[in-house]
N, C-alpha and C positions, 0 to 999 in steps of 0.2 A: 819574161813575167816576173812583175814587181813583187818583192816582201813575201813570196811564198803564197801567194792568193790562191794559185790554182793546184790541185794535186795531180799527179802523175795518173793515177785513174778515178776518174769521178765518184765510183762507188766502193767503198774499203772493205766490207765484208757482208755476210749474208744479214747481219744486224744492222746495217746501216739503212733502217728502214722505219717506219712509224710502228711503234708498239701495238696498236690496233691490228696491222697486217698479221702480227702471229698469234694474238687473240681469236680472232676470226680464222687463221687458219686452222687453229686446234678445233675450233667447233665445226670446220667443214669437214676436216679429217674425220671426227667422231658422228657425224649426221648426214653429210651429203657428199661422200667420197668417189660418186660417180657425175656429178652434176657438169655438164659442159657448158662453157660460158664463150661470149666474146665482147670485146671492150673496144672502145675507138678513141683516139686519142684528138684533142680539139686544142686548137690556140686560139683564146678567146680575144685578142686584140688583134688576128689576123696578120700576125708577122710572118714573114716569108724563110721559111727555116731550110728549104731545098738546098742551099748552098753548104751547110750541114750535114746532109745526108749522109755521106761517106763516113765521117767522124762518128755520127751518132751509131751507125752500124758496127763501128769497130769497138765502140764502148758496150754495145750490147753483147756483140761475139764474146767481149771478156768476162761477161757475169758468167759464162759457164764455166770458168775457171774457179770460180768460186764456191768453197765448202765450208763449213761451220767448224770451228776449232774446239778442242777439248775446254779450253777455258771460258768459251763461249756457252758450249753446253753446260758446265757448271753453273754459270752465273744464271741461266734458264733454269735449272735444275732447284736453285734456292727461292724461287717464284713458287709459294703454295699450290697456286692453280695451274701451274704448268705441269700437265700429266706423262707419265713415263714413257707412253706409247709416242706421244708427240715427239718427247725429246729423240727417241729412236728414229722416228720419221725425218725429223731435221739433220739427224745424223748423216742419213742417205741422201737427202735432197740436194738436186742441183737445177740451177736454171737450165733450161732448153731453149734456145734461141729459134727452135724450127717452129715455137707457137708465135713468134713475132714476125709480122709482114709490115715490111715497110715498103712503100711507094710514092706515087703521086696519084692525086684525086681531085678532079677539077680546079686542074692547076696548082696546088698546094701541097704542101707535105704531108703525108700520109701514114700513120701506123696503127695496126689494129694486132690484137691477141684473140687467138681462137685456141681452145683445147680445153683440158679438164680443170676447173674452177681450184681446184687443190694444188695444182702444178702453176696456175697463172697468178693466183693470188700475190706473191712475193714480186710480181715484175712492176707494179703500177709504180711505187715511190720510185726504187732506184732509176725506173724509163724517166721518169718526171726529172729528177735530181741531175742525171747526165745530161738530159738534153738541155736544162738550165746552164749546167755548167760550160757544156760545149759552146753554146751559143755567147756564153759571157766572155770565154776565153777569146773569141773571134772580136767579139764588138769591144770589149774594153780591156784590151790587153795591158795597158798601163795602171790599171788601178792596183792599189795597194791595200795590204792586211792593215797597216796603220790608220788609213783613211777611213775604212769599215769601223775599224776600234773607236777612233774618234767620234765617229758619227753616234755609236750606242752610249759611249759615255756623256754625251751631249744631252742625251734622252733622260740617263741616270741622274744628273745634273738637275734637269729640268724636274723631275720626279722629287729629289730633295727639297728642292725650293717651294715647290707647290704643294705639298702634301704633309698634313702635320704627323708627329710621331707616332700618334695612335693610330691613323690611318697607315701609316707605312707599316706597324707592326703585325695589321691584319691583311695587307694587301697582298694576295697570294697570284704568283705570275708562274708562267711554264712556258718552255721553249715548244712551240709547233711548226718549226721552220725548214723541215728537211726536203720538202718536195719541190720548191721554189727556192733554194738558197743560191745564192751569187756561187759558192762553191763549197767544198768540204772544209777548205780551212776558215772560211769565213764562220760557218755553222760551230764548229768546234772553239774559235775564238769567243763568239758569242754566249757558247753555253758555259765554257770557264768564268767569263765575266759574271755571268749571271749567278754563278755559285759561289763567287769569291767577293764580288762588290755590289750586288744590286742592293738597292737601299730597302725594298720592301722583303716579302718572304717568297724565294726561289723554290717551287717545289718539285720542278724535275723536268724532263725533256720527253719528247714522243719518240726522239732518235735512241733506239736499243744501244746500237756500238758507243753512242758517246755517253749512254748511262752507265755502261760498264766500264770505259775507259777513263771516266772523268770521276766515277764514285758519286753518281746521282741518281734518283730513282724515275723509272720508266714508266712513262703514262700513254694510256688511250685505253680505249673500250669496243666500240663499234663504228663502222663508216656507214655511208649510203647504201654502198653494196650488199651487204647484210639483209636490209630491206626489201632491195631492189631483187635481188635473186628469188626472196620470198613469194614474189607476184608469180612465178612460176614454178614453186617447186610443191605442187600437191594441193594445198588447201584451196578453197573459192579465193577470189580476188579482195572480196570485201574481209576478209579474215587472215589476208596477208600478214598485216602489220602485229595483229595478235599471234600469229604462227611464228613471227619472228622474234618478239619479245618472250615469249614462253619457251622457246626453244634455246634461247640466251641464259634464261633461268635455270634451266634444267642442267645445261653445260657448265654454270659457274656458281650457283647454288649463293645468290647473293652477294658474289663479290664483282667486281667489276662493274658497278651499279650505276654508269651514268648513260640515259639512254639518249639517243640522238631523234631529232624530232621532226626534221624538216623534209623526209624524203617524199611526202605526198602531201605538206602543208601540216602547219601547227595545229590547226583547229581538226584537221580529220585524226591527226595523232592523239589530240587528247581525248576524241570519241573513243578510243580504244584503250586510253591508258586509265584503266578504271583503278577500284581500290587495291586491288589485288597487285598491279603491277606499281601503283603509286607507293605503296607501302615497302615491295619488295626493292625497287631501284631507289639508289642514293639521291638520284638527281638527274636532269636534263642537260643537254648541250644545245647552245644556239651556234647555227651555220649559215642564217640566212635572213633578210627581213628586218625591220625595224627593231634593235634590241631590247628598249625598253617595252613597247608595244606587246612583244614576246614575252617579256618578263613578267610584266601584268596579267597574261593570260595564264601563265604558269601559277604565279601567286593565287589567283581567283580560283584555279582547278583543284590546287591543294587544299584552300580553304574549304571550298563547297564539299569534299571528301573528309573533312573534318580533321585534315592533318595540319600541325603546324609548321609553316613553311620554313620556320628556323631550323626545323632537323632536316631540312633538304638543301641541297646544292645546284646553284645554276652555271654551268661552265660556258663562257663566252670565247668563240675563237672565228669569229667571221670579219677578216679585214682589219683588224685591231691594231691601235697603237696606244702608248701610254696615255695621250689624251682622254681618248675614247674610254679607255679602260676606268682612269681615274673618275670619268664622269659617271659611268655606269656602277661604279662602287658606291660613289656620295649616292645614288639615288635608289640604292636598293640595300646597302649593307645592313641596314636596320630591321629590313622585313623579310630577307632571306640571305641564306649563305652564296657567296660568290667567289669565283675563281677566274682567271684569266690565261688563256694562251695564245701569245703572239707569234706569228710566223714571218711572212715576208719583210714587214717593217722593221725586223730585227735583224735577218739572215740575208736579206737583200736591199739594202739601204747605203747605198755609196754616191758621193757626190756624181751627176751627170748621168746616175745608171736608171734606166727604165726597167723595173722587173717586169717579168712575163706573166701573162695570166692562162696557165695551160693547165688541161684536166686530162684524165684517162679513166672513162667512165665503162662501167657494164653497158651494154646496150641489147644483151641477149641472155636466155638461160633457157638451157634445154630445147634450144631451137625456136624459142619464143620470145617475142619483145618483153624489155623491161623498160621503166621511166622514173626519173625523178623529177617531182613537181614542187619546188622549193618555195619558198616565201618571197621571191624574187622572180617576176617572169621571165629575167633574161638568164635564170639559172637553171630553168628545165632542159633536161637533158634525155633524148629518145630520137631514136632514129625512123620512127614510126608514129607519126602523128594520130593514127587512128588509134593505135593502141592509148596515146596521150588523151583523146577525146575519151575513150572509154573508162580510162581511170580516173579522169575528173567525174565521168558520171557517176561508177560506183561509188567513190567516198566523198559526193557533193561539193565538188570543189567547182566554185564560180569560173566561169571561161573567162 
């Protein structure tokens, strides 16, 4: 294996995950500790992962040996909205591989999670990261860290040449690359390079382990699962987005104020995102659909509520590269604050490497189906089409 590009274990610690998994986990502990959920893995590019099944199983079994360290707990304790009871819970927490079910369905690799939401929530990101690294270890054993570094610095040079000094001073970039990274060493190199040499403003990483070890800010708020679970957590379905937002506000009291918009399309989200929420939340995150169309809807919505869009932030995180991000910055920066999270294009861009398109999404909560209907038809996620039709009907989403 060339140039230390692969790690001995794909997952480095309990904090080798996206920050929003921890923020949601705390909210689950305080509000839904008994909720039962199921998750399903999907490889969107239909790659055959069956040859790697034994290695994937072994990596998942190793997760059971991970526990959080005193140093890591002390790091989390310094974050104002991380509560003492959650710190105590994390001290006791262990991954339990019996919740993970691996096999073959329809002649394809299958992985499902079943169990308490509180004990499954941290599995998602490490499992995706380890599957990606196992596959890359087998398919691209001769890649080197130097190749990954060269690719990254070519992008930095492009940005220096394309952007003006004023643009660079205000161009905010974060690393969102954990789940589909080529390997942990590649992501570690990327975050170091962003911290030390990025020509714009590097604002942090979603990876909590790297935030601690490299002295940068951990970033993240909520993911689709937060809204999906609320489809079956008590209120009427039509009120589920409102319930999810309201619960978040009660948990974090105005902190962690970037809301994800595309669990049941942006249009349906904005119908629920009234003046109360629009004032309380600092901004919105884009994860599907045309980003400029989405941004225009957000700006018009703020203006219709009498809110100056320049007091809010739009975070873009859908399949970004620097070219797309700079284009969005130029189109929007004088109308609303913008920030960008780049994932796979930074952490899995090496010559000759085809990144994976893999997801692990919630499919049911408390024994009932849940769904994500994004602003791109191909990203709709559910195992119950009848529920998808019902969800679309309730939220007035065109089929």
